[in-house]
C-alpha positions, 0 to 999 in steps of 0.5 A: 500500500502506498503511504499517503503524503500529507506534506504541504509543499511550498513553491521553493520545495516543488521547484527543488523537487522538480529540478532534482528529477530533471538532474537525475534524468527522471524527467527527460528533455521535452517532457510536458509538465502539465499544471493539472497533473503536477498539482494533483501529484503534489497535492497543491494549487496550480498557482504554486505549480505555475510559480515553481515552473517560472522559477525553473524557467528562470534557470533555463531548465523549463521552457514556457511555450505560449498556448502549449504549456511548460516543457523540460528544456531541450538544449540545441547543439549550439547551446550545448557547445556554448554551455561547455565552452563557458564551463571550459573558461570558468572551471579550470581557473576555479579548480586552481583557486580551489586547490590553493585554498583547499583545507582538510575539511574541504577534501573530506566533503569532496571525498564523501561526494565521490564515495556517494557517487560510486555507491549510486553507480554500483546500485545502477542509479546513474541519474543520482550519480550524475547529480552527484557528479555535478555537485562535485564541480559546484563544490569546487567553485564553493571552495574557491570562494568565488560566489559569483562564479559558483552561481554561474557554474551551478546553472551551467552544471544543471544545463549540462545535465539536460545536454547529457540526457539528450546527447550522451553516447557512453557512460563516461558522460557521468564524469569518469571516476579517474578524472575526479580521483586525479583532481583529488590528488592535485587538491590534496597537494594544493597543486593549482597548476595541475588542478587547472590542467586536469579540469581542462582535460576533464571537460574536453573528455566530457564533450567527447562523450556526447553525440550531438545527433542523439535525442531521447524520448520524453517520459510518458507519465509525470507521476511515475517519473516523480515517484509520486 
């Protein structure tokens, strides 16, 4: 028997829950987000649903189409290239700064993230592993003490998840285990030069793992995708 959900959802919580579903690839690009279906799934009003969808549209994770409704965004090939070009400009220098500022506590947080990602992969939870992989990159920006860049990186990581959902052709798109381990060695040694170069190579490998012709089919049921 399914447990009855008596939780009262706020706009921010609904937006965060939907965003997680997107980043874990439970809601693929192109999925239609019907207001009535979402309102029923969360037990909330359509007003809250609309506000949550507006928030996700601001993050460019959702497209609001006149007279058609809301859909999970489908980045074009051009957008995909632009996103990874932006990441290649920001993240290597951020990795350098993070390495130079790295503390034992920071290393512990990054290692815990990697361990959790491995657990997800071993359990066959590739969507969760992808989310954790992205969080690893956001944590690096946080450690670098670059709040503005951290916000940019966070948005780019979210959009990268959509791009990977559309265009990935091999598991390496999840961020290869060896790449993050190599970065950890550079961070432990506080070697900014090596961290910067490793991040450059890592992002190039991610782009190489994409097939810019493949497109996935959207989910058929919002309730099933959200596990509600």
